[in-house]
DOZALUM-909852 format. One record per residue (C-alpha): residue number from 1; y, x, z. Coordinates in steps of 0.02 Angstrom, whole numbers. Each point is the difference from the previous one (the first is absolute). Layout:
BEGIN
   i     c2     c1     c3
 NUM      Y      X      Z
...
This chain:
BEGIN
   i     c2     c1     c3
   1    508    640   -578
   2     75    -10   -173
   3    156    -90     63
   4    136    133     19
   5     90   -107    131
   6   -146      6    123
   7     46    124    136
   8   -157    -12    109
   9   -186     20    -30
  10   -141   -112     53
  11   -127     78    117
  12   -148    -37    111
  13    -17     79    171
  14   -170     -9     84
  15    -15     25    188
  16   -146    -22    120
  17     13   -189     10
  18    148    -44   -112
  19     48      5   -183
  20    183     -2    -44
  21     44    -49   -178
  22    176     30    -60
  23     57    -79   -163
  24    159     54    -89
  25    129   -136    -32
  26     42    -55   -176
  27    186     41    -21
  28     34   -123   -141
  29    -85   -168     23
  30     56    -63   -170
  31   -120    117    -92
  32   -183    -51     -8
  33   -153     74    -78
  34    -90   -136    -96
  35   -138    -49    -17
  36    -67     45    169
  37   -119    -84    120
  38    107    -40    152
  39    -55      1    181
  40     87    -98    136
  41    -42     -4    185
  42     62   -134    118
  43    -16     18    188
  44     32   -155    105
  45     84    -86   -148
  46    119    143    -35
  47    -16    115   -149
  48    -15    179     60
  49    -64     87   -156
  50     27    -32   -184
  51    -51    129   -129
  52    157    -40   -101
  53     95     92    138
  54    -86    164    -47
  55     88    118   -121
  56   -120    -24   -144
  57     74     33   -172
  58   -147     70    -95
  59   -190     -7     -8
  60     -1    169     86
  61     98    -73    148
  62   -121   -146      7
  63   -148    119      1
  64     77    102    142
  65     20   -155    108
  66   -176    -61    -41
  67    -65    171     53
  68    102    -14    160
  69    -74   -171     40
  70   -174     66    -35
  71     30    150    114
  72     60   -114    142
  73   -156   -107    -15
  74   -111    156    -10
  75     80     80    154
  76    -10   -163     97
  77   -182    -24    -50
  78    -40    178     51
  79     80    -25    172
  80    -94   -164     25
  81   -164     79    -60
  82     -5   -105   -160
  83    -27   -162     95
  84     60   -111   -143
  85    -36     43   -182
  86    115    -62   -137
  87    -33   -172    -68
  88    -19    -20   -188
  89    165      3    -94
  90     70   -157    -75
  91    -59    -32   -178
  92    130   -104    -95
  93   -120    -22   -147
  94   -111   -112    106
  95    128   -101    100
  96    184    -45     -1
  97     16     26    187
  98   -107     58    145
  99     47    -61    174
 100    -75     75    157
 101     29    -79    171
 102    -48     56    174
 103     51   -125    135
 104    -47     77    166
 105     53    -43    179
 106    123    146      7
 107     61     11   -180
 108     11    -86   -169
 109    -19    116   -149
 110      9    -57   -179
 111     11     87   -166
 112     38    -74   -169
 113    -37    110   -150
 114     50    -35   -179
 115     20    112   -150
 116    184     32     47
 117      6      1    189
 118    -97     27    160
 119     77    -96    143
 120    -61     34    176
 121     51   -111    146
 122    -41     46    180
 123     48   -116    142
 124    -43     42    179
 125    -46   -133    127
 126     28      5    187
 127   -151     73     87
 128    -57     27    178
 129   -139    122    -43
 130    -22    155    104
 131     17    155   -104
 132   -130    136    -16
 133     25    166     88
 134    -42    108   -151
 135    142     63   -108
 136     21    -90   -166
 137     70     80   -157
 138    176    -62    -40
 139    111     -2   -153
 140    188      4    -19
 141     94    -36   -162
 142    176     62    -25
 143    124    -22   -142
 144    100    160     20
 145     45     -4    187
 146    -26   -187     24
 147   -161    -50     89
 148    -64   -156    -88
 149   -175    -14     74
 150    -84     71    155
 151   -176    -59     39
 152     11     70    176
 153    139   -119     51
 154    -16   -143   -125
 155   -190    -19     11
 156    -25     53    180
 157    -91   -160     48
 158   -141     26   -128
 159   -159     79     64
 160    -54    162    -84
 161   -122    -80   -123
 162    129   -130    -54
 163    135    133    -15
 164   -109    114   -106
 165    -55   -143   -111
 166    178    -64    -28
 167     73    172    -35
 168   -144     50   -113
 169     16   -163    -97
 170    188     24    -23
 171    -18    181    -53
 172   -135    -46   -126
 173    113   -130    -78
 174    142    126    -12
 175   -113    104   -112
 176    -16   -141   -129
């Protein structure tokens, strides 16, 4: 990173059935790189990821994080045998906003995309489904040492197809 105050590096660790993504923390939250397309991710009505928290000071930093998001999606897709291909990217020339909604029995997933921001909202619903015996692929997001998202524990009630769809969708939107 180009910020001299950043003491840690971001990295992606791929295991047999898990991908761990570690983001460095922005040391000075008063400095922002503008203009930048922001990404925010809400889980059960609580913000757990906001791209403004990343130490991005230059276009080079932005490119590094975009490459990191792409690599996470690629590794996840590889582990899930490319079950879900990326949807077309948002085109601000054609619309002011694109809203995508999936209201399923076990989750509500929405995404609002404008020129400036992609906002993802995932809300889980109580479920009494029996889970499949096969091992799903899971993702964990950390900011430094702080676990902010763990699909294994936070999405444990989703069946494998739902889990893979939701995670693939979220990872695709992070690449925007």
